[in-house]
N, C-alpha and C positions, 0 to 999 in steps of 0.2 A: 305460653309461648311455642313458636314453632319448634318441630321435632329437632331439626338441625341445628338451632340455636341452642337447645337444651343439650344436646349432645356435646356440643363445642364447650359449652360453659359450666360443665360439670368440673372443669380444670381452668381457673382462671388465674392470671390474665390469659387469654389466647394470644400468642406470639402471631403477627402477622408477617408480611415480607417488607422490604425496602424499594428502594428506588428502582425502576424499570429504564427510563430514557437514558441515563448516564451509563447504564449497564450495556446497553445497546451501541450507544456512541463510542465506548471504550472497545468494543468489538468491530468498530468500522463504519458505523452510520456517520455519511458525511454532513456537513452542517446544513442546516435547513431542510433535510432529507425526512421522510415520514417512517418514523419508527413501526408504526403500525404495518405499513406494507410488507416489513420483513418478515411477518407470518406467512406470506406468500412466497415472497424471494430469498428469504434465509432461516427457513424455519428450525433448522437445526441450532444456529446460533441462538434464536429467542428460546427455545426449549434448555440450552445451556443456562441462561438467566433463571428461568423458572426453576431448574434442577437446583442451581446454586443456593437458591432460598430453601427448598425443601431440605437439602443436605445441612443447611446451618440450622435448621431447627423450626422453620415457620410451620405453623400448623393451619394457616390459610394462605394462600399465595393469591396473586390477581391474574388478570390476562394481559396480555399487549395490546389493549384496545382503547386506552384513554382518549386518543384522538381519531377513533374510528368510525366516528358519525360520519354521515354524508356531507354534512356542513364542513366538517374540518377536512375530510379527505379531498373537498372541492379544490382547496388550494394547492393540491399536488395532482389535480386531474385524475384523481381516482373514486371518484363519488360513486361511480357505476359498479365499484366492486366492493362497496359496505358491506353488503351481507357476506361475501366470501372471506374478506379480511375478519371479520368478528367471528364467523364460525371457525375459522382456521384457528385463531388466537386462542378461545376456549379448549379446542382440542390439543392444542400444543401444551397449554398449561395442564390439561387433565392427564396426558401423557407423563408429564414430569411429575406430578402429584402422587400417581398411582394410588396407594391405600395410605399413605402417609400425611397427606395435607387434602383439606378443601379448597375447592377454586371459586372464587367471586369475580363475577366478570364487570370489569372497569369500564365506566361510562363516565366522560369528563363533560366541560362545558361545551356547547355547540359552536362556540366561536362567534355567535348572532347576539345582538342585544335586542331584548323585546322593549325597553325603554325609548331605543332610538327607530324602532318600527322597522328594523332590519330583517324581521322574520315575526310571522304571526302565531298566535299560541298555537292555532290547529296545526300550522306546519310543524311547528317544534314538536309537538306531541307525536306528529307521524316520524320525525327523525329519532327520537328516543325510543318509539315503540319498534321502528326497525331494527335497531342497534340491540335493543334486549332481546326481542325475538331471536335474532341471529346468535346472540350468546348464548342463550338458551338451547336452542338447536346444536350448537357446538360442544355442548356438555357443561356449561357452567351451573354451578349448584346454588348460587345466590347472586345476586346483582348489588354493585357498589355504585352509587351515583357519589362522585368526589369531586372535590377541589371546585365546588359551586361558591359565586360571589353573589349571584341574584337568587334571592329566595322563592321568586316566581318561577324561574326557571327551573330551580331545583324541584320544585313541587310537580311541575308538570313532567318532568324526569322520573319521579317516583310513582306518579300515577300511571304512567304507561309502562314501567317495568313491572309493576304490581299484575298488569294483565297475563304476564308469563307464568303466574302462580309461584314464582320463587320467592324468597327473602329478600327483602330490599332494605340496604343500608344507606342512609343518606349523610353526607358529610360537607361542612361548609369549609371555607377559608376565612379565618378573622386574622385580620391585617391591619386594623384601622382603629383609631380612637386612643386615648391616652395609655391605657393597658391593653392595648391591641386586642380588644374584645369585642370589636364590631368587625362585619364584612364591610367590603370596598363600599357597598350600598347602605351601610348603617345598620345592618340588621343586628340584633342582639343575639347572644345563644338562647336565651330563655324564649324569644319569638321565634326562633329557628326551631327549638325543639317542640314547640306545641303546634307550630303550623305543619311542620314535616310529619310528625305523629298523625295529625290529622288527615293528611295527604295519603298515609297508609305506610309510612316507613316502621320497619320492624326493629330498628335500631337508628342512633343517631351520633353523629361525630363531628370531628374536627381535624383538619388535615393541611400540609403544607403551609403557605403564609409565613409564620415566624419561626425562630428556632426554638427547641425543645424547653429552653428555660423560661419561655413566655406562656407554656400551655398550661400551667396549674390554674391560672386564673379562669380560663375558658373552660376548662374541664371542671372546675368547682361548679361554674353558672350551669352548665349542661346537667351535671349529677344532681342539682337543686331543683333542676325544672323537669326531669323526667326519670321515670322507673323504668324506661327503657334500656336495653343494653347499650353502652358508650364505647364508640370507635374512636380512637386517638392515634394519628399517625403524622408526627411533627417532622420538620425538617431538621438536619444536622446543623442547627445554629445557622446565622445569617451567611449568604454568600460573600466572599470576597474575590476583587480581581487581582491575581498576582501574575505578573510577567506574562500578562494578556490571556490567563487561563482564571475560570472561575474555580476558586477553593472553597472548602468548608472546614472552619477551625476545629469544630467540636470533634472529639475522638469517639469512639465505640465505647470506651469506657465511661466518659463523661456524660454521653447520651444515656447509657444504662443506669446511671445513678439517678439523672433527673427523672427516668422512667418509674423508679420506685415510688417517687412521690406522687406521680399520676397513678400509680396502681393503687397506691393508699387513698387517693381521693374518689376510688371508684370504677377507674376505666376497665373495662371487661375485655377488649381488644386494643394490643398494644403494638406498632410497628414503625416503620421510618418512612418519610418523604424524601424529597430531593436531599441529595448529598450523602445519604445512608446507601449501605451495600451489604452483603452477605455477613462481613465482619461485624457490623451493627447488630445484626440479628443473633448470631452467636453470642455476644456479650449481653444482649437482653436475655436469653434462655439461660446463659450461666447466672447473672446477677438474680434472677428471678428464682432459680433454684437454691441459691445461697440465702435468699431471704422469704422463706416459705412461711 
C-alpha cells in the first residue's frame, strides 16, 4: 500500500470533508455561476470553506475543482484558465490544511458523453491529464476521481491521474436499480471495483447519488469485491424543494448514526457529499470517537 494511505489508515475510519458547492453558494455564488472560478476571484472565501472542514475535524479535505476541467469550464468561457484554476484550488486547500489534514484534488465528470461521441477517448484523456497535472503542481497530495456515472470515463480519468505519481481514488455514483446499487449506465459495484483497480485506482468508492440510508448495500458490495481501501461519501438524504429552495432533511446526528453501519461494513474513508456541512463532519468525529 502507498505510504500516504498507510499513514492515514493507521486510524480508521478517516473522516473526510463535506459538500463544497453549497458552502460557496452560501457565501454568495450566483445561481449558474462557476464555483471553481472563485479560486481566482474569491480565494479567501474558498479558503474559509476548506478551513471550516479542517476545524470540524476532517483529516482529508478536497479542492474546489470538481468542475474545473476545461470541458466543464467551457460553459463559463473559462476553459483557457483551467490550469490556473486547478493550481489555485490545490494551493488554497493546502494553506487551509496546514499540518492538520491532507489535500486530495477533486476531478469530476467532464460533462461530455463518450457513448454519444461528444468527445473522443483521446481528447478526454488529455482533459483529465491537464487537470490532474495542474492539481499536482498546486500541491495536491492525492487525486480523487469522483461522482462518475460512466465507468469508461472513470477509467480514463484514473489512468490520466496515475501519471502524476500520486495516489488516485475512484468513486462512482450509484443511484439506479431496485436497491440503488447500479450506476446510471448500469454498472454494478463489483464491476466498477474490478475495472477501476485494473485501471490503477489505489482506493475505490461511492459518493453522491442517494442519501446515506441507501449506502449500506453499495458499501457491502464494494467491500466484498475489493481489498483496496474503501471511500464513502453519501448525500445528506434526498433533496426536497421547500418554498422554492432545495433542502436536505437528514440531520448531522442521523447522518452520523447511519455512518456507524458503513464503518462496520469496512469503509476506510467516510465523509459527506451534497447537503452536508462542517456540522456533519463534527457529528461524524464525535460519534466515531464515542464508538471506538
